[in-house]
Every structure is written in C-alpha cells, then in structure tokens.
ROLO-834166 format. One record per residue: x, y, z of N, C-alpha, C in turn; residue in three letters. Coordinates in Angstrom, 1 decimal, m for minus. Layout:
N
[[X, Y, Z], [X, Y, Z], [X, Y, Z], 'ALA']
...
END
This chain:
66
[[8.2, 12.3, m4.0], [7.2, 12.3, m4.9], [6.5, 11.2, m5.5], 'UNK']
[[7.3, 10.0, m5.3], [6.6, 8.6, m5.7], [5.7, 8.5, m4.8], 'UNK']
[[5.4, 8.8, m3.3], [4.4, 8.5, m2.7], [3.1, 9.4, m3.1], 'UNK']
[[3.2, 10.2, m3.4], [1.9, 11.1, m4.1], [1.7, 10.6, m5.4], 'UNK']
[[2.5, 10.0, m6.1], [2.0, 9.3, m7.3], [1.3, 8.3, m7.0], 'UNK']
[[1.9, 7.3, m5.9], [1.3, 5.9, m5.8], [m0.2, 6.3, m5.3], 'UNK']
[[m0.6, 7.6, m4.3], [m1.6, 7.7, m3.6], [m2.8, 8.2, m4.9], 'UNK']
[[m2.0, 8.8, m5.8], [m3.1, 9.2, m6.9], [m3.5, 8.1, m7.8], 'UNK']
[[m2.8, 7.1, m7.9], [m3.0, 5.9, m8.9], [m3.7, 5.1, m7.8], 'UNK']
[[m3.7, 5.1, m6.4], [m4.8, 4.4, m5.7], [m6.0, 4.8, m5.6], 'UNK']
[[m5.7, 6.3, m5.5], [m7.4, 6.7, m5.6], [m7.9, 6.6, m6.7], 'UNK']
[[m7.4, 6.8, m8.2], [m7.7, 6.5, m9.3], [m8.3, 4.9, m9.5], 'UNK']
[[m7.8, 4.0, m8.9], [m8.0, 2.7, m9.3], [m9.4, 2.4, m8.6], 'UNK']
[[m9.2, 2.7, m7.3], [m10.5, 2.5, m6.0], [m11.8, 3.3, m6.7], 'UNK']
[[m11.7, 4.5, m7.2], [m12.8, 5.5, m7.5], [m13.3, 5.0, m8.6], 'UNK']
[[m12.6, 4.6, m10.0], [m13.1, 4.1, m10.9], [m13.5, 2.6, m10.7], 'UNK']
[[m13.0, 1.9, m10.1], [m13.5, 0.9, m9.7], [m15.2, 1.0, m8.9], 'UNK']
[[m15.3, 1.4, m7.7], [m16.3, 1.9, m7.2], [m17.4, 2.7, m8.4], 'UNK']
[[m17.0, 3.3, m8.8], [m17.8, 4.1, m10.0], [m18.8, 3.2, m10.7], 'UNK']
[[m17.8, 2.5, m11.7], [m18.6, 1.2, m12.3], [m19.4, 0.3, m11.5], 'UNK']
[[m19.2, 0.0, m10.5], [m19.8, m0.8, m9.7], [m20.9, m0.2, m9.2], 'UNK']
[[m21.2, 0.8, m8.9], [m22.2, 1.7, m8.4], [m23.1, 2.3, m9.7], 'UNK']
[[m22.5, 2.2, m11.0], [m23.1, 2.9, m12.0], [m23.7, 1.6, m12.6], 'UNK']
[[m23.4, 0.3, m12.8], [m23.8, m0.6, m13.2], [m25.3, m0.9, m12.4], 'UNK']
[[m25.2, m0.5, m11.0], [m26.7, m1.0, m10.2], [m27.6, 0.1, m10.7], 'UNK']
[[m27.2, 1.4, m10.6], [m28.2, 2.2, m10.8], [m28.6, 2.2, m11.9], 'UNK']
[[m27.7, 2.0, m13.0], [m28.4, 2.1, m14.4], [m28.6, 0.9, m15.2], 'UNK']
[[m29.9, 1.0, m15.9], [m30.3, m0.3, m16.3], [m29.7, m0.4, m17.9], 'UNK']
[[m29.1, 0.4, m18.4], [m28.6, 0.3, m19.8], [m29.3, 0.7, m20.9], 'UNK']
[[m28.8, 0.7, m21.8], [m29.9, 0.9, m23.2], [m29.8, 2.5, m23.6], 'UNK']
[[m29.5, 3.4, m22.5], [m29.6, 5.0, m22.7], [m28.4, 5.6, m23.4], 'UNK']
[[m28.7, 6.3, m24.0], [m27.4, 7.1, m25.0], [m26.9, 8.0, m23.8], 'UNK']
[[m27.5, 8.8, m22.9], [m26.9, 9.3, m21.9], [m26.0, 8.7, m21.0], 'UNK']
[[m26.1, 7.5, m21.0], [m25.1, 6.6, m20.0], [m23.9, 6.5, m20.2], 'UNK']
[[m23.3, 6.6, m21.6], [m22.2, 7.2, m22.1], [m21.7, 8.5, m21.7], 'UNK']
[[m22.6, 9.5, m21.5], [m22.1, 10.7, m21.0], [m21.7, 10.5, m19.4], 'UNK']
[[m22.7, 9.9, m19.0], [m22.5, 9.8, m17.7], [m21.3, 9.1, m17.1], 'UNK']
[[m20.7, 8.3, m17.7], [m19.6, 7.3, m17.9], [m18.4, 8.5, m17.9], 'UNK']
[[m18.1, 9.3, m19.0], [m17.2, 9.8, m19.7], [m17.1, 11.1, m18.3], 'UNK']
[[m18.5, 11.7, m18.1], [m18.0, 12.7, m17.4], [m17.5, 12.3, m15.3], 'UNK']
[[m18.4, 11.4, m15.2], [m18.0, 10.8, m14.2], [m16.7, 10.4, m14.1], 'UNK']
[[m15.8, 9.6, m15.1], [m14.5, 9.4, m14.8], [m13.5, 10.5, m15.1], 'UNK']
[[m13.9, 11.7, m15.8], [m13.0, 13.0, m15.6], [m13.2, 13.4, m14.6], 'UNK']
[[m14.2, 13.4, m13.8], [m14.3, 14.0, m12.2], [m13.7, 13.1, m11.2], 'UNK']
[[m13.7, 11.7, m11.3], [m13.0, 10.9, m10.6], [m11.5, 11.3, m10.7], 'UNK']
[[m10.8, 11.3, m11.8], [m9.5, 11.7, m12.1], [m9.0, 13.5, m11.4], 'UNK']
[[m9.8, 14.0, m11.7], [m9.6, 15.3, m11.3], [m9.6, 15.6, m9.8], 'UNK']
[[m10.6, 14.7, m8.9], [m10.8, 14.9, m7.7], [m9.5, 13.8, m7.2], 'UNK']
[[m8.9, 13.0, m7.8], [m8.1, 12.5, m7.3], [m6.7, 12.8, m7.1], 'UNK']
[[m6.6, 13.7, m8.6], [m5.4, 14.8, m8.3], [m5.5, 15.8, m7.4], 'UNK']
[[m6.6, 16.1, m6.9], [m6.3, 17.3, m6.0], [m6.5, 16.7, m4.8], 'UNK']
[[m6.9, 15.6, m4.4], [m6.6, 14.8, m2.9], [m5.1, 14.6, m3.1], 'UNK']
[[m4.4, 14.4, m4.1], [m3.2, 14.0, m4.0], [m2.2, 15.1, m3.5], 'UNK']
[[m2.7, 16.6, m4.3], [m2.2, 17.9, m4.2], [m2.4, 18.2, m2.6], 'UNK']
[[m3.4, 17.9, m2.3], [m3.7, 18.6, m0.9], [m2.7, 17.4, 0.1], 'UNK']
[[m2.7, 16.3, 0.1], [m1.7, 15.5, 0.6], [m0.1, 16.0, 0.7], 'UNK']
[[0.1, 16.5, m0.5], [1.4, 17.0, m0.9], [1.6, 18.3, 0.1], 'UNK']
[[0.6, 19.0, m0.2], [0.6, 20.5, 0.6], [0.8, 20.2, 2.1], 'UNK']
[[0.1, 19.2, 2.7], [m0.3, 19.0, 4.2], [1.4, 18.5, 4.5], 'UNK']
[[1.8, 17.6, 3.8], [3.5, 17.2, 4.2], [4.2, 18.2, 4.0], 'UNK']
[[4.1, 19.4, 3.2], [5.0, 20.3, 3.0], [4.8, 21.5, 4.1], 'UNK']
[[3.7, 21.6, 4.5], [3.5, 22.5, 5.8], [3.6, 21.9, 7.1], 'UNK']
[[4.0, 20.3, 7.2], [4.5, 19.8, 8.4], [6.0, 20.0, 8.6], 'UNK']
[[6.7, 19.8, 7.2], [8.2, 20.1, 7.1], [8.4, 21.4, 7.4], 'UNK']
[[7.6, 22.3, 7.1], [8.1, 23.7, 7.2], [8.2, 24.1, 8.9], 'UNK']
[[7.2, 23.1, 9.9], [7.2, 23.5, 11.3], [8.1, 23.3, 12.2], 'UNK']
END
C-alpha cells in the first residue's frame, strides 16, 4: 500500500509544480479569476492523481489474480 501512497504524492508534487510553472507563464496577474483558476486547477490535479494511483492499484491487483 505504501507504493501507491508514494505514487500519489509523487504525482501531486510534480503536477502542482508544473501547474504553477505553466500557470505563471500563461497568466499575467491582477485578474480576480486567476485565484479561481488556481483553486480549481489544484483540485483537479489532486483528484486526477488519486485516480491514477487507483488505476495503478487495480492493474497490480489484476496481475496478481492471473
């Protein structure tokens, strides 16, 4: 189980880092909608990281049953 937790946190760290790097490049700043974009983007990153971790778990589970 620790393997999947580490996959989740690795994906979260890399995704958030890339999100803020590319977010700062494409957004000039000063727009009130920018905070909403960062908020929803962070939520999406967390949820997708969780889904990817679950897919890795399911793939390993299916491999063990064969």
